[in-house]
C-alpha positions as CSV (number, residue, x, y, z in Angstrom):
1,M,0.0,0.0,0.0
2,T,3.1,2.2,-0.1
3,P,3.6,3.7,-3.6
4,A,7.4,3.1,-3.7
5,N,9.6,0.4,-5.2
6,G,13.1,1.7,-4.8
7,R,13.3,2.8,-8.4
8,V,10.4,5.3,-8.0
9,A,8.2,6.7,-5.3
10,S,5.3,9.1,-4.9
11,Y,6.2,12.7,-4.2
12,A,4.3,12.4,-0.9
13,L,7.0,9.9,0.3
14,A,10.0,12.1,-0.4
15,G,12.2,12.0,2.7
16,L,10.3,9.0,4.1
17,V,11.4,6.3,1.7
18,E,14.5,5.9,-0.5
19,A,14.0,6.0,-4.2
20,E,15.9,7.0,-7.3
21,R,13.2,9.5,-8.1
22,Y,10.0,10.9,-6.8
23,V,7.0,11.6,-9.1
24,P,3.5,12.9,-8.7
25,G,2.0,10.1,-10.7
26,E,-0.5,10.3,-13.5
27,E,-4.1,9.1,-13.6
28,A,-5.0,6.3,-15.9
29,Q,-8.0,4.0,-16.4
30,V,-8.3,0.2,-16.8
31,I,-9.3,-0.4,-20.4
32,V,-9.6,-4.3,-20.3
33,P,-12.3,-6.3,-18.6
34,V,-10.0,-7.5,-15.7
35,L,-6.4,-6.4,-15.1
36,D,-4.1,-8.4,-12.8
37,L,-2.2,-6.4,-10.2
38,L,1.1,-8.2,-9.8
39,D,3.6,-8.3,-7.0
40,G,6.4,-7.6,-9.5
41,P,6.9,-7.2,-13.2
42,G,5.7,-10.6,-14.6
43,G,5.1,-11.8,-11.1
44,K,2.3,-13.4,-9.1
45,R,-1.2,-12.0,-9.2
46,D,-2.0,-10.2,-5.9
47,R,-5.4,-8.6,-6.8
48,Q,-7.4,-7.7,-9.8
49,I,-8.7,-4.3,-11.1
50,L,-11.8,-4.0,-13.1
51,F,-12.7,-2.2,-16.3
52,G,-13.2,1.6,-15.8
53,E,-11.4,1.7,-12.4
54,T,-8.7,4.4,-12.1
55,V,-5.1,3.9,-11.0
56,T,-2.2,6.3,-10.4
57,V,0.8,5.4,-12.6
58,F,4.2,6.1,-11.1
59,D,6.4,4.3,-13.6
60,R,6.3,2.6,-16.9
61,N,9.0,0.2,-17.8
62,A,9.5,-2.9,-20.1
63,G,5.8,-3.6,-20.7
64,H,4.6,-3.0,-17.1
65,A,3.4,0.0,-15.1
66,F,3.9,0.5,-11.4
67,V,0.5,1.7,-10.1
68,Q,-1.7,2.4,-7.1
69,A,-5.4,1.4,-7.4
70,A,-7.7,4.3,-6.5
71,R,-10.4,2.0,-5.1
72,D,-8.5,0.3,-2.4
73,G,-5.0,1.8,-2.4
74,Y,-3.1,-1.4,-3.3
75,V,0.1,-1.0,-5.2
76,G,1.7,-3.3,-7.8
77,Y,2.5,-3.8,-11.4
78,V,0.1,-4.1,-14.3
79,A,0.5,-4.7,-18.1
80,K,0.9,-1.3,-19.7
81,A,-1.5,-2.5,-22.5
82,G,-4.3,-2.8,-19.9
83,I,-4.4,0.9,-19.0
84,G,-5.2,4.0,-21.0
85,E,-6.2,7.7,-20.7
86,P,-8.9,8.4,-18.1
87,Q,-12.4,9.0,-19.6
């Protein structure tokens, strides 16, 4: 539930956690019926996010995005192809 992974962290966590960079994040929306929230890039499914739900994207890298789900605050990785511009 902490939007930080060592590589990137939310601006709100600057000075609280160590990261290479701190970003404000950008809003995106799930554009597929069900999107797996993974514990790491290509990792194990932790939760699922449904079509139309919003996420905050903190990083995009190698086919995955590091996000925080707006509905419940959970953090993890999703396939970049499963998110798009918010409607």
